[in-house]
C-alpha atoms as an extended CHARMM CRD file, in Angstrom:
* protein
*
       149  EXT
         1         1  MET       CA              0.0000000000        0.0000000000        0.0000000000  PROA      1               0.0000000000
         2         2  THR       CA              1.1090000000        3.4090000000       -0.8550000000  PROA      2               0.0000000000
         3         3  LYS       CA              0.7410000000        6.2310000000        1.4690000000  PROA      3               0.0000000000
         4         4  GLU       CA             -0.9280000000        9.3380000000        0.2630000000  PROA      4               0.0000000000
         5         5  PRO       CA              0.9820000000       12.5500000000        0.9110000000  PROA      5               0.0000000000
         6         6  LYS       CA             -0.2350000000       14.4480000000        3.8220000000  PROA      6               0.0000000000
         7         7  LEU       CA             -1.6690000000       17.7730000000        2.6580000000  PROA      7               0.0000000000
         8         8  PRO       CA             -1.6000000000       20.7850000000        4.8960000000  PROA      8               0.0000000000
         9         9  GLN       CA             -4.8490000000       21.9720000000        6.2080000000  PROA      9               0.0000000000
        10        10  GLU       CA             -6.8050000000       24.4380000000        4.1160000000  PROA      10              0.0000000000
        11        11  GLU       CA             -5.9830000000       27.3720000000        6.3530000000  PROA      11              0.0000000000
        12        12  ASN       CA             -2.2760000000       26.5560000000        6.3040000000  PROA      12              0.0000000000
        13        13  LEU       CA             -2.3680000000       26.0600000000        2.5260000000  PROA      13              0.0000000000
        14        14  ALA       CA             -3.8540000000       29.5070000000        1.9260000000  PROA      14              0.0000000000
        15        15  GLU       CA             -1.3340000000       31.1060000000        4.2640000000  PROA      15              0.0000000000
        16        16  THR       CA              1.5770000000       29.2760000000        2.5760000000  PROA      16              0.0000000000
        17        17  LEU       CA              0.3780000000       30.2960000000       -0.8840000000  PROA      17              0.0000000000
        18        18  ARG       CA             -0.0100000000       33.8920000000        0.2350000000  PROA      18              0.0000000000
        19        19  ARG       CA              3.5270000000       33.9170000000        1.7110000000  PROA      19              0.0000000000
        20        20  ASP       CA              4.9820000000       32.3320000000       -1.4570000000  PROA      20              0.0000000000
        21        21  LEU       CA              3.1920000000       34.8640000000       -3.6180000000  PROA      21              0.0000000000
        22        22  GLU       CA              4.5210000000       37.7620000000       -1.5010000000  PROA      22              0.0000000000
        23        23  GLU       CA              8.0560000000       36.3770000000       -1.8140000000  PROA      23              0.0000000000
        24        24  LEU       CA              7.6600000000       36.1110000000       -5.5940000000  PROA      24              0.0000000000
        25        25  VAL       CA              6.4680000000       39.7240000000       -5.7920000000  PROA      25              0.0000000000
        26        26  GLU       CA              9.4010000000       40.8950000000       -3.6330000000  PROA      26              0.0000000000
        27        27  ASP       CA             11.8190000000       38.9260000000       -5.8170000000  PROA      27              0.0000000000
        28        28  GLU       CA             10.2830000000       40.4250000000       -8.9690000000  PROA      28              0.0000000000
        29        29  LEU       CA             10.6210000000       43.9530000000       -7.5550000000  PROA      29              0.0000000000
        30        30  ALA       CA             14.2410000000       43.2610000000       -6.5970000000  PROA      30              0.0000000000
        31        31  VAL       CA             15.0050000000       42.0340000000      -10.1320000000  PROA      31              0.0000000000
        32        32  GLU       CA             13.2840000000       45.1010000000      -11.5760000000  PROA      32              0.0000000000
        33        33  ALA       CA             15.3490000000       47.4290000000       -9.3480000000  PROA      33              0.0000000000
        34        34  LEU       CA             18.5370000000       45.5630000000      -10.2620000000  PROA      34              0.0000000000
        35        35  THR       CA             17.7090000000       45.8920000000      -13.9720000000  PROA      35              0.0000000000
        36        36  ALA       CA             17.0260000000       49.6380000000      -13.5710000000  PROA      36              0.0000000000
        37        37  ASN       CA             20.3530000000       50.0660000000      -11.7390000000  PROA      37              0.0000000000
        38        38  LYS       CA             22.1970000000       48.1530000000      -14.4440000000  PROA      38              0.0000000000
        39        39  ALA       CA             20.4940000000       50.2130000000      -17.1700000000  PROA      39              0.0000000000
        40        40  ALA       CA             21.4650000000       53.4590000000      -15.4140000000  PROA      40              0.0000000000
        41        41  PHE       CA             25.0390000000       52.2330000000      -15.0150000000  PROA      41              0.0000000000
        42        42  LEU       CA             25.2030000000       51.1780000000      -18.6720000000  PROA      42              0.0000000000
        43        43  ARG       CA             23.7750000000       54.5370000000      -19.7850000000  PROA      43              0.0000000000
        44        44  ALA       CA             26.3720000000       56.4320000000      -17.7230000000  PROA      44              0.0000000000
        45        45  TRP       CA             29.1730000000       54.1960000000      -18.9980000000  PROA      45              0.0000000000
        46        46  LEU       CA             28.1390000000       54.7040000000      -22.6450000000  PROA      46              0.0000000000
        47        47  LYS       CA             27.8650000000       58.4830000000      -22.1560000000  PROA      47              0.0000000000
        48        48  ASP       CA             31.3600000000       58.6230000000      -20.6650000000  PROA      48              0.0000000000
        49        49  ASP       CA             32.6960000000       56.3910000000      -23.4290000000  PROA      49              0.0000000000
        50        50  LEU       CA             31.1130000000       58.6340000000      -26.0600000000  PROA      50              0.0000000000
        51        51  HSD       CA             32.7520000000       61.7480000000      -24.5530000000  PROA      51              0.0000000000
        52        52  ARG       CA             36.1400000000       60.0230000000      -24.4610000000  PROA      52              0.0000000000
        53        53  ALA       CA             35.7590000000       58.8400000000      -28.0700000000  PROA      53              0.0000000000
        54        54  ALA       CA             34.8540000000       62.3740000000      -29.2060000000  PROA      54              0.0000000000
        55        55  ASP       CA             37.9000000000       63.8220000000      -27.4010000000  PROA      55              0.0000000000
        56        56  TYR       CA             40.1190000000       61.1470000000      -28.9520000000  PROA      56              0.0000000000
        57        57  LEU       CA             38.7890000000       61.8390000000      -32.4580000000  PROA      57              0.0000000000
        58        58  ARG       CA             39.2740000000       65.6030000000      -32.0030000000  PROA      58              0.0000000000
        59        59  GLY       CA             42.8720000000       65.0240000000      -30.9560000000  PROA      59              0.0000000000
        60        60  LEU       CA             43.4100000000       62.5750000000      -33.7990000000  PROA      60              0.0000000000
        61        61  GLY       CA             42.0460000000       65.1220000000      -36.2900000000  PROA      61              0.0000000000
        62        62  GLY       CA             44.5060000000       67.7080000000      -35.0060000000  PROA      62              0.0000000000
        63        63  GLU       CA             47.3810000000       65.2570000000      -35.2810000000  PROA      63              0.0000000000
        64        64  LEU       CA             46.3730000000       64.3150000000      -38.8310000000  PROA      64              0.0000000000
        65        65  GLN       CA             46.2100000000       67.9750000000      -39.8170000000  PROA      65              0.0000000000
        66        66  THR       CA             49.6710000000       68.5530000000      -38.3440000000  PROA      66              0.0000000000
        67        67  LEU       CA             51.0490000000       65.5290000000      -40.1900000000  PROA      67              0.0000000000
        68        68  GLU       CA             49.4320000000       66.7260000000      -43.4180000000  PROA      68              0.0000000000
        69        69  GLU       CA             51.0030000000       70.1740000000      -43.0450000000  PROA      69              0.0000000000
        70        70  ARG       CA             54.3630000000       68.6440000000      -42.1730000000  PROA      70              0.0000000000
        71        71  GLY       CA             54.1580000000       66.3110000000      -45.1830000000  PROA      71              0.0000000000
        72        72  GLY       CA             53.3100000000       69.2320000000      -47.4730000000  PROA      72              0.0000000000
        73        73  SER       CA             56.2260000000       71.1880000000      -46.0650000000  PROA      73              0.0000000000
        74        74  TRP       CA             58.5820000000       68.2360000000      -46.6990000000  PROA      74              0.0000000000
        75        75  LEU       CA             57.3510000000       67.9730000000      -50.2760000000  PROA      75              0.0000000000
        76        76  LEU       CA             57.9090000000       71.6970000000      -50.8250000000  PROA      76              0.0000000000
        77        77  ASP       CA             61.3790000000       71.4130000000      -49.2820000000  PROA      77              0.0000000000
        78        78  ALA       CA             62.2030000000       68.5420000000      -51.6300000000  PROA      78              0.0000000000
        79        79  ALA       CA             60.8100000000       70.3050000000      -54.6990000000  PROA      79              0.0000000000
        80        80  ASP       CA             62.9280000000       72.6350000000      -56.8110000000  PROA      80              0.0000000000
        81        81  PRO       CA             61.5910000000       76.0990000000      -55.8990000000  PROA      81              0.0000000000
        82        82  THR       CA             62.0780000000       77.3380000000      -59.4560000000  PROA      82              0.0000000000
        83        83  GLU       CA             59.6990000000       74.6500000000      -60.7420000000  PROA      83              0.0000000000
        84        84  THR       CA             56.9660000000       75.4060000000      -58.2080000000  PROA      84              0.0000000000
        85        85  ALA       CA             57.3230000000       79.1990000000      -58.1710000000  PROA      85              0.0000000000
        86        86  TRP       CA             57.8220000000       79.9590000000      -61.8630000000  PROA      86              0.0000000000
        87        87  PRO       CA             54.0820000000       79.7330000000      -62.7470000000  PROA      87              0.0000000000
        88        88  ASN       CA             53.2930000000       82.0300000000      -59.7720000000  PROA      88              0.0000000000
        89        89  LEU       CA             55.8580000000       84.6040000000      -60.9480000000  PROA      89              0.0000000000
        90        90  MET       CA             54.4750000000       84.5080000000      -64.5030000000  PROA      90              0.0000000000
        91        91  ARG       CA             50.9420000000       85.0180000000      -63.1530000000  PROA      91              0.0000000000
        92        92  CYS       CA             52.1230000000       88.0680000000      -61.1380000000  PROA      92              0.0000000000
        93        93  ILE       CA             53.7420000000       89.5570000000      -64.2310000000  PROA      93              0.0000000000
        94        94  LYS       CA             50.6910000000       88.8750000000      -66.4370000000  PROA      94              0.0000000000
        95        95  GLU       CA             48.2470000000       90.2850000000      -63.8550000000  PROA      95              0.0000000000
        96        96  GLY       CA             50.4580000000       93.3050000000      -63.2490000000  PROA      96              0.0000000000
        97        97  LYS       CA             50.9260000000       92.5700000000      -59.5440000000  PROA      97              0.0000000000
        98        98  PRO       CA             54.0260000000       94.0560000000      -57.9070000000  PROA      98              0.0000000000
        99        99  TRP       CA             56.8130000000       91.5880000000      -57.2290000000  PROA      99              0.0000000000
       100       100  ALA       CA             60.3340000000       91.7830000000      -55.8740000000  PROA      100             0.0000000000
       101       101  LEU       CA             63.5360000000       89.7760000000      -56.0680000000  PROA      101             0.0000000000
       102       102  ALA       CA             66.0410000000       88.8930000000      -53.3710000000  PROA      102             0.0000000000
       103       103  GLY       CA             68.6980000000       91.6240000000      -53.1830000000  PROA      103             0.0000000000
       104       104  GLU       CA             66.3000000000       94.5330000000      -53.7100000000  PROA      104             0.0000000000
       105       105  ARG       CA             65.4700000000       97.0260000000      -50.9430000000  PROA      105             0.0000000000
       106       106  THR       CA             62.1060000000       97.0180000000      -49.1870000000  PROA      106             0.0000000000
       107       107  VAL       CA             59.6420000000       99.8670000000      -48.7990000000  PROA      107             0.0000000000
       108       108  GLY       CA             57.9700000000      100.6580000000      -45.4380000000  PROA      108             0.0000000000
       109       109  GLY       CA             54.7190000000       98.8010000000      -44.6130000000  PROA      109             0.0000000000
       110       110  GLU       CA             55.2220000000       96.3130000000      -47.4050000000  PROA      110             0.0000000000
       111       111  GLU       CA             54.6100000000       92.6290000000      -46.8050000000  PROA      111             0.0000000000
       112       112  LEU       CA             56.3500000000       90.0550000000      -48.9630000000  PROA      112             0.0000000000
       113       113  GLN       CA             54.8570000000       86.6830000000      -49.8660000000  PROA      113             0.0000000000
       114       114  CYS       CA             57.1830000000       84.0250000000      -51.2260000000  PROA      114             0.0000000000
       115       115  LEU       CA             56.0560000000       82.7940000000      -54.6400000000  PROA      115             0.0000000000
       116       116  GLY       CA             57.6500000000       79.4240000000      -53.9310000000  PROA      116             0.0000000000
       117       117  CYS       CA             55.9400000000       78.3680000000      -50.7140000000  PROA      117             0.0000000000
       118       118  GLY       CA             53.5940000000       81.2180000000      -49.7240000000  PROA      118             0.0000000000
       119       119  TYR       CA             55.5450000000       82.2190000000      -46.5980000000  PROA      119             0.0000000000
       120       120  ARG       CA             54.7090000000       85.8040000000      -45.6110000000  PROA      120             0.0000000000
       121       121  ALA       CA             57.0720000000       88.2780000000      -43.9550000000  PROA      121             0.0000000000
       122       122  LEU       CA             57.0230000000       91.9630000000      -43.0400000000  PROA      122             0.0000000000
       123       123  PRO       CA             60.6430000000       93.1600000000      -43.2890000000  PROA      123             0.0000000000
       124       124  GLU       CA             61.7780000000       96.5060000000      -41.9340000000  PROA      124             0.0000000000
       125       125  ALA       CA             61.8030000000       99.4460000000      -44.3540000000  PROA      125             0.0000000000
       126       126  GLY       CA             64.9980000000       99.8750000000      -46.3580000000  PROA      126             0.0000000000
       127       127  THR       CA             66.4110000000       96.4180000000      -45.6110000000  PROA      127             0.0000000000
       128       128  GLN       CA             67.7100000000       94.1420000000      -48.3250000000  PROA      128             0.0000000000
       129       129  ILE       CA             65.3610000000       91.3130000000      -49.3120000000  PROA      129             0.0000000000
       130       130  THR       CA             66.8690000000       87.9150000000      -48.5560000000  PROA      130             0.0000000000
       131       131  PRO       CA             65.7630000000       84.6000000000      -50.0460000000  PROA      131             0.0000000000
       132       132  CYS       CA             62.7870000000       82.9600000000      -48.3650000000  PROA      132             0.0000000000
       133       133  HSD       CA             63.5860000000       81.5700000000      -44.9340000000  PROA      133             0.0000000000
       134       134  ARG       CA             61.3970000000       78.5430000000      -45.5590000000  PROA      134             0.0000000000
       135       135  CYS       CA             62.1760000000       77.4030000000      -49.1250000000  PROA      135             0.0000000000
       136       136  GLY       CA             65.1150000000       79.5640000000      -50.2430000000  PROA      136             0.0000000000
       137       137  TYR       CA             63.3640000000       81.0220000000      -53.3030000000  PROA      137             0.0000000000
       138       138  GLY       CA             64.0820000000       84.6600000000      -54.1310000000  PROA      138             0.0000000000
       139       139  CYS       CA             60.8730000000       85.9110000000      -55.8040000000  PROA      139             0.0000000000
       140       140  PHE       CA             58.1870000000       87.6130000000      -53.7300000000  PROA      140             0.0000000000
       141       141  LEU       CA             54.7550000000       89.1320000000      -54.2550000000  PROA      141             0.0000000000
       142       142  GLN       CA             54.6230000000       92.6260000000      -52.7610000000  PROA      142             0.0000000000
       143       143  ILE       CA             51.4820000000       93.1300000000      -50.6920000000  PROA      143             0.0000000000
       144       144  GLU       CA             50.5000000000       96.7230000000      -49.9960000000  PROA      144             0.0000000000
       145       145  GLY       CA             49.4030000000       97.4800000000      -46.4240000000  PROA      145             0.0000000000
       146       146  GLY       CA             51.3240000000       94.6650000000      -44.7970000000  PROA      146             0.0000000000
       147       147  LEU       CA             49.6640000000       92.1280000000      -42.5330000000  PROA      147             0.0000000000
       148       148  GLU       CA             46.3720000000       94.0240000000      -42.4730000000  PROA      148             0.0000000000
       149       149  ASP       CA             45.0840000000       92.2980000000      -45.6810000000  PROA      149             0.0000000000
């Protein structure tokens, strides 16, 4: 003969079910709170990560620009200034723009722009024009008014 399991009395059964149900609700609320905390943490972590990524990309953009400028400068240094500046000098002559050569004397308030690399300088009045400090070319565009343009 098999024994039948002994069931709790009806009053005890209702109380046990009520207690189990309350525990389930408490557990569900705890899981919900834990999920909300994790979501808030994840949101804060992603926001911080996004700010750091933006800062990194800004810095990287600046570095790339610097490298690009440095690379361009190296290419201009390697190039024969007469080859790169000759078309600029011819354009100045054709357009009637004032230009000067190394060895000439400067006029007051006159800015010189190298036709080889674009370097701009404002020499003192009456000084002798020297070749460009950057590329060594000796032809310059004379800019009236100096650095104010």
